[in-house]
C-alpha positions as CSV (number, residue, x, y, z in Angstrom):
1,M,60.0,-25.1,26.9
2,Q,63.6,-24.6,25.8
3,V,64.5,-21.7,23.5
4,T,67.8,-20.5,22.1
5,R,68.9,-16.9,21.9
6,R,71.9,-15.5,20.0
7,L,73.5,-12.6,21.9
8,E,76.5,-10.3,21.3
9,L,78.2,-9.6,24.6
10,T,80.6,-6.6,25.2
11,F,83.0,-6.9,28.1
12,P,84.5,-3.6,29.3
13,T,88.1,-4.0,30.5
14,D,87.1,-3.7,34.2
15,V,84.9,-6.8,33.8
16,L,87.4,-9.0,32.1
17,D,89.0,-10.4,35.2
18,K,85.6,-11.4,36.8
19,P,84.1,-14.9,36.4
20,V,80.9,-13.5,34.7
21,V,80.5,-16.3,32.1
22,Y,81.2,-19.0,34.7
23,R,78.5,-17.6,37.0
24,L,76.1,-17.3,34.1
25,I,76.4,-21.0,33.4
26,R,76.6,-22.2,37.0
27,D,74.0,-20.0,38.6
28,F,71.4,-20.0,35.8
29,D,72.0,-23.6,34.5
30,L,72.0,-22.3,30.9
31,V,73.6,-24.1,27.9
32,F,76.2,-21.7,26.7
33,N,77.8,-22.0,23.2
34,I,80.5,-19.5,22.0
35,L,80.0,-18.6,18.4
36,R,83.0,-16.3,18.2
37,A,85.1,-14.3,20.7
38,S,87.7,-11.7,20.8
39,V,88.8,-11.0,24.4
40,T,92.1,-9.6,25.6
41,Q,93.1,-7.8,28.8
42,E,94.0,-4.7,26.8
43,E,90.8,-3.9,25.1
44,T,87.0,-4.3,25.2
45,G,86.1,-7.9,24.7
46,R,83.4,-9.1,22.4
47,M,81.7,-12.5,22.3
48,A,78.8,-13.9,20.2
49,I,77.0,-16.7,22.0
50,E,74.0,-18.9,22.0
51,L,72.1,-19.4,25.2
52,T,69.6,-22.3,25.6
53,G,67.2,-22.6,28.4
54,S,63.7,-21.5,29.4
55,R,62.7,-17.9,28.4
56,E,62.5,-16.9,32.1
57,V,65.9,-18.2,33.0
58,I,67.5,-16.6,29.9
59,K,65.9,-13.3,30.9
60,K,67.3,-13.6,34.4
61,G,70.7,-14.5,33.0
62,V,70.7,-11.5,30.7
63,E,69.7,-9.3,33.6
64,Y,72.6,-10.7,35.6
65,L,75.0,-10.0,32.7
66,R,73.8,-6.4,32.5
67,S,74.1,-5.9,36.3
68,A,77.7,-7.2,36.1
69,G,78.5,-4.5,33.5
70,V,78.4,-6.6,30.4
71,G,76.7,-5.1,27.3
72,V,74.1,-7.4,25.8
73,E,72.5,-7.1,22.4
74,R,70.3,-9.7,20.7
75,I,71.6,-10.9,17.3
76,H,68.6,-10.6,14.9
77,Q,70.5,-10.7,11.7
78,E,71.0,-13.6,9.3
79,V,73.3,-14.0,6.4
80,V,71.8,-14.6,3.0
81,W,73.7,-15.7,-0.1
82,D,72.6,-14.4,-3.6
83,E,73.7,-17.2,-5.9
84,E,73.1,-15.0,-9.0
85,L,75.6,-12.4,-7.7
86,C,78.1,-15.1,-6.7
87,T,81.0,-15.7,-9.2
88,Q,82.2,-18.8,-7.2
89,C,85.5,-17.0,-6.4
90,T,85.6,-18.9,-3.1
91,A,87.0,-15.9,-1.1
92,C,84.4,-16.6,1.6
93,T,84.9,-20.3,2.0
94,S,88.2,-20.1,3.8
95,V,87.1,-17.5,6.3
96,C,83.9,-19.2,7.4
97,P,84.5,-20.7,10.8
98,T,81.6,-23.2,10.6
99,K,82.0,-24.3,7.0
100,A,78.6,-22.9,6.1
101,L,80.0,-22.1,2.6
102,P,81.5,-25.4,1.5
103,L,83.2,-25.9,-1.8
104,D,82.4,-29.2,-3.6
105,R,85.8,-30.4,-4.8
106,K,84.2,-32.5,-7.6
107,T,82.2,-29.7,-9.2
108,F,84.2,-26.7,-7.8
109,R,80.8,-25.1,-6.9
110,M,80.0,-23.4,-3.6
111,S,76.8,-23.7,-1.7
112,F,75.4,-22.1,1.5
113,D,74.2,-24.0,4.5
114,G,72.2,-21.5,6.6
115,D,71.8,-24.0,9.4
116,K,75.6,-23.9,10.0
117,C,75.9,-20.1,9.7
118,I,76.4,-18.2,12.9
119,A,76.0,-14.7,11.3
120,C,79.6,-13.6,12.2
121,G,79.8,-11.6,9.0
122,L,83.3,-12.6,8.1
123,C,82.2,-13.8,4.6
124,I,80.4,-10.5,4.0
125,R,83.6,-8.6,4.6
126,V,85.6,-10.6,2.1
127,C,83.1,-11.0,-0.7
128,P,84.1,-8.7,-3.6
129,Y,80.8,-9.2,-5.4
130,R,78.4,-8.5,-2.4
131,A,76.8,-11.9,-2.9
132,L,76.5,-12.2,0.9
133,R,74.6,-9.8,3.1
134,F,72.8,-9.4,6.4
135,V,69.0,-9.4,6.6
136,E,66.8,-8.8,9.6
């Protein structure tokens, strides 16, 4: 049975020059989807990913990442949109990388598509009315 896990990976600077992600994909035959990433040689790298495979193989892949020095945290949070608090200012629509907060150009009304949301939190940071928030 295939499952998907969302993970936040933290790469210390001494791990950045190693083919950790390549080996994760090749050696464990996992489907790897990058949700967001910020990785440079000068600072600790961060990457939010989805891994798809069997529970056992994902567990082995996570053990490999940790043994390679990569920090691994499971992403449990989801973003929720409170339509009553939303003033339709659209500050969030332009920062959403997956277009989970589309603006209908005919009605000039926003909506929220939770299936597209990757819980990156960018919309939460820019919402002046706190209409978007994380929930466990």
